[in-house]
C-alpha positions in Angstrom: 8.5 -24.9 -53.2 5.9 -26.7 -55.3 3.7 -27.2 -52.2 3.9 -23.5 -51.3 2.9 -22.5 -54.8 0.0 -25.0 -54.8 -1.2 -23.9 -51.4 -1.1 -20.2 -52.4 -3.0 -20.9 -55.6 -5.7 -22.9 -53.8 -6.0 -20.1 -51.3 -6.8 -17.7 -54.1 -9.2 -20.1 -55.7 -11.0 -20.5 -52.3 -11.1 -16.7 -51.8 -12.6 -16.2 -55.3 -15.3 -18.9 -54.6 -16.1 -17.2 -51.3 -16.3 -13.7 -52.8 -18.5 -14.9 -55.7 -20.9 -16.4 -53.1 -21.0 -13.7 -50.5 -19.9 -10.3 -51.9 -22.7 -8.3 -53.7 -20.3 -6.7 -56.1 -18.5 -9.9 -57.1 -21.8 -11.8 -57.4 -23.0 -9.2 -59.9 -20.0 -9.4 -62.3 -20.3 -11.0 -65.8 -17.7 -11.7 -68.5 -18.9 -8.5 -70.2 -18.5 -6.3 -67.1 -15.1 -7.7 -66.4 -13.8 -7.2 -69.9 -12.8 -3.5 -69.6 -11.3 -4.0 -66.2 -9.2 -6.8 -67.6 -7.9 -4.5 -70.3 -7.1 -1.9 -67.8 -5.2 -4.4 -65.6 -3.2 -5.5 -68.6 -2.2 -1.9 -69.4 -1.2 -1.4 -65.7 1.0 -4.4 -66.0 2.5 -3.0 -69.2 3.2 0.3 -67.4 4.9 -1.5 -64.6 7.1 -3.4 -67.1 8.0 -0.2 -68.9 9.0 1.4 -65.6 10.8 -1.9 -64.6 9.0 -1.8 -61.3 9.2 -5.3 -59.9 6.9 -4.6 -57.0 4.4 -3.2 -59.5 4.8 -6.2 -61.9 4.2 -8.6 -59.0 1.0 -6.7 -57.9 -0.4 -6.4 -61.4 0.3 -10.1 -62.1 -1.8 -10.9 -59.0 -4.6 -8.7 -60.3 -4.5 -10.5 -63.7 -4.4 -13.9 -62.0 -7.6 -13.0 -60.1 -9.3 -12.1 -63.3 -8.4 -15.5 -64.8 -9.9 -17.2 -61.8 -13.0 -14.9 -62.0 -13.6 -15.8 -65.7 -13.1 -19.5 -64.9 -15.5 -19.3 -62.0 -18.2 -17.7 -64.2 -17.4 -20.3 -66.9 -18.0 -23.1 -64.4 -21.3 -21.5 -63.2 -22.5 -21.3 -66.8 -21.4 -24.9 -67.4 -19.1 -23.8 -70.2 -15.7 -24.9 -68.9 -13.9 -25.5 -65.6 -10.6 -24.1 -64.2 -9.0 -27.5 -64.6 -9.9 -27.3 -68.3 -8.2 -23.9 -68.6 -5.0 -25.2 -66.9 -4.9 -28.6 -68.7 -5.6 -26.8 -72.0 -2.6 -24.6 -71.8 -0.5 -27.5 -70.6 -1.5 -29.7 -73.5 -0.9 -26.8 -75.9 2.6 -26.1 -74.6 3.6 -29.8 -74.8 2.2 -30.1 -78.3 3.9 -26.9 -79.6 7.3 -27.8 -78.0 8.2 -31.0 -79.8 11.9 -30.1 -79.4 11.4 -30.6 -75.6 8.7 -33.3 -75.5 9.4 -35.0 -78.7 12.2 -35.8 -81.2 12.3 -32.5 -83.2 15.7 -30.8 -83.3 16.1 -27.0 -83.3 19.1 -24.8 -83.6 17.9 -21.6 -82.0 14.9 -19.5 -81.0 14.0 -18.8 -84.6 13.5 -22.5 -85.3 11.3 -22.7 -82.3 9.1 -19.8 -83.6 8.9 -21.3 -87.1 7.9 -24.6 -85.7 5.3 -23.0 -83.5 3.6 -21.3 -86.5 3.7 -24.5 -88.6 2.0 -26.4 -85.8 -0.7 -23.8 -85.5 -1.4 -24.2 -89.2 -1.7 -28.0 -88.7 -4.1 -27.3 -85.9 -6.5 -25.6 -88.3 -5.3 -22.0 -88.5 -5.9 -20.6 -92.0 -3.0 -18.1 -92.0 0.1 -17.5 -90.0 -1.2 -14.0 -89.2 -4.7 -15.2 -88.2 -3.7 -15.4 -84.5 -3.1 -11.6 -84.3 -6.1 -10.1 -82.3 -7.9 -7.5 -84.3 -8.3 -5.3 -81.2 -4.6 -5.0 -80.5 -3.2 -1.4 -80.5 -1.9 -0.6 -83.9 1.8 -0.4 -83.0 1.7 -3.8 -81.2 -0.4 -5.3 -84.0 2.2 -4.1 -86.6 5.0 -5.7 -84.6 3.1 -9.0 -84.3 2.2 -9.1 -88.0 5.8 -8.6 -89.0 7.1 -11.2 -86.5 4.6 -13.8 -87.8 5.4 -13.1 -91.5 9.0 -13.6 -90.7 8.4 -17.2 -89.6 7.6 -18.1 -93.2 10.5 -16.3 -94.6 8.8 -13.0 -95.6 11.6 -10.9 -94.2 14.4 -8.5 -95.2 18.0 -9.8 -95.0 19.4 -6.9 -93.1 18.6 -3.6 -91.4 20.1 -1.6 -94.2 17.5 -2.9 -96.6 14.8 -2.0 -94.1 16.1 1.6 -93.8 16.1 1.9 -97.6 12.4 1.0 -97.4 11.8 3.6 -94.7 13.4 6.3 -97.0 11.3 5.1 -99.9 8.1 5.3 -97.9 9.1 8.8 -96.7 9.5 10.0 -100.3 6.1 8.6 -101.2 4.6 10.4 -98.2 6.2 13.7 -99.4 4.7 13.2 -102.9 1.3 12.4 -101.4 1.4 15.6 -99.3 2.3 17.6 -102.4 -0.6 16.0 -104.3 -3.0 17.5 -101.8 -4.8 14.1 -101.3 -5.7 13.6 -97.7 -6.6 10.0 -98.3 -3.3 9.3 -100.0 -1.4 11.2 -97.3 -2.9 9.1 -94.5 -2.1 5.9 -96.4 1.5 6.8 -97.0 1.9 8.1 -93.4 0.7 4.7 -92.2 3.3 3.0 -94.5 6.1 5.1 -93.0 5.1 4.2 -89.5 4.8 0.5 -90.4 8.3 0.5 -92.0 9.8 2.3 -89.0 8.3 -0.3 -86.7 9.9 -2.9 -88.9 13.2 -1.1 -88.7 12.8 -1.1 -84.9 12.6 -4.9 -84.9 15.9 -5.1 -86.8 17.4 -2.8 -84.1 15.9 -5.2 -81.5 13.9 -2.2 -80.1 10.3 -2.7 -78.9 8.6 0.1 -80.9 5.6 0.3 -78.6 7.7 0.5 -75.4 10.1 3.0 -77.0 7.1 5.3 -78.0 5.6 4.9 -74.5 8.9 6.0 -72.9 8.9 9.0 -75.2 5.4 9.8 -74.1 6.4 9.6 -70.5 9.4 11.8 -71.2 7.3 14.4 -72.9 4.7 14.4 -70.0 7.5 14.9 -67.5 9.2 17.7 -69.5 6.0 19.5 -70.3 4.7 19.5 -66.8 8.1 20.7 -65.5 7.9 23.5 -68.2 4.5 24.5 -66.8 5.9 24.6 -63.3 8.9 26.7 -64.3 6.7 29.1 -66.1 4.5 29.6 -63.0 7.6 30.0 -60.8 8.6 32.9 -63.0 5.1 34.4 -62.8 4.1 33.5 -66.3 1.5 31.3 -68.0 2.3 29.1 -71.0 -0.7 30.4 -72.9 0.6 34.0 -72.6 4.2 33.1 -73.7 5.7 33.2 -77.1 6.9 29.9 -78.7 10.5 31.2 -78.4 10.0 31.7 -74.6 8.5 28.2 -74.2 11.3 26.7 -76.3 13.9 28.3 -74.0 12.2 26.8 -70.9 11.9 23.4 -72.7 15.7 23.4 -73.4 16.4 24.3 -69.8 14.3 21.3 -68.7 16.1 19.0 -71.1 19.4 20.3 -69.7 18.3 19.6 -66.2 17.4 16.0 -67.1 20.8 15.4 -68.8 22.9 16.7 -65.9 
């Protein structure tokens, strides 16, 4: 099995080297030109995971692996780093940050592992436990990561009931902000409501980003079906009343639930 994996990996490395040397498109690429494509590939993987499409996950992982080799190839050409450095770097990091496996540290559960991980990162020179959260992350994912990291140093509610009380508190503050007529304050309090709801999702062991994406997909499916049903009845949504559209929407929901 190990030989098969190694052979497959080396085959891909050789293909990447060959393409970089002979293909006009591959020869032209830079780390800047690849950046957006890498982001798109990452989102395609995320979509496959949301859909629980194992063939899709396998395919998108292959695309991402190619990108890793592409960046490594360019790094080697620029004499910045080698592929072996990329691989050995992550190996060394994993060994260093898992002293409960490769050392004498004792842990009781996954939370101990996460806490140790953050402590080790601080020892390595990180100035804050939240400094490792990428600024460019989508806001929902960033909120989840910030909350998870803060938890590792004990900045966490005791139970979900307390978190829900915070949600209700933030919703009251949002209502007051709306009543005040201040758009700036309304936006601020709306953000606080979302942040607290994401925190509540964590306590429910729900992935807030994935849950919202599933709702987006559900809305897309229902809305497009509603458009189809309107056309089938000889009507157009733009010319229908809200009551008529709502009736079709409820019919679509009923079809999905049956």
